[in-house]
N, C-alpha and C positions, 0 to 999 in steps of 0.2 A: 581063606577068610570069607566069611559069609556076610553079605550086605544086609544090614539091619538098620532100623531106625524108624522112628515114628514122630520125630520132631518136625513141626511145620515151619516153613519160612514163607514170607510174602513173595509175590511175583517179582517185585523190585529187588528184594534181597537175593533171590535166585539169580536174577540177571547180573547183579553186582558180583555175586560169588563166582559166576561163570567167568566174568572178566578177570577176577583175581586168579582163578584156577588156570585159565589159559595162559596168562602171563607167567605164572609159576612153572607151568609145564614147559613153556618156551625157554624160560631162563635156565631150567635144569637140563633140558635135552638139546636145545639149540634148533629144534625142529619146528618149522612152520608148515609142514606138510599136513594137509587136512586128513589124509588117509592114516597117518601115524596117530593123530589126535583121536580120530573116530575108532580105530582099532584098539587103542588103549582104553577108551571109554566103554567098550562093550563088556558085557558080563555073561558068564555061563549060566543059562537059565536052570539047567538041571541041578547045578550046585548052588545057585543064587550067589555066586561069587564073581568078583571082577576079573577080567582077563589080565589086567595089570593092577596089582594091589596098590602100587604107588599112585596111580591115577585116582583111585578112591580116596587115598590119603590127601592128595592135592585138593580134592573136592571138600572134604571135611575141614581142612585147614582154611579154605577159602570162605566157607560159611562162618567159621569162627572169626575170621578177619573182618567180615562185613559186620558182624555183631559187635566186635570190639572197636573197630576203627571207622565204621560207616562206609559209604561208597568210595570207589577209587577217585583220585583227583579229577575234577571236571576240567574239560578243555574249553577255552574261550573261542567263540566263533568270531572270526575277523572279517 
């Protein structure tokens, strides 16, 4: 699977998408290990494809979720 795309999102949408994606990754794998997350997020430059195609799908789904639902629920400061 080649990584392609030229759609732009704002910095805020990118941050919110990252939160959704990390939560989806954690829920599906149960892993909170940063090395797992980082190694899944890498991609092979020569092939321009993700090391873990599911991780790329989490990212695309997270972007769509931000566009569809807006930001994740906000926490109240106490």
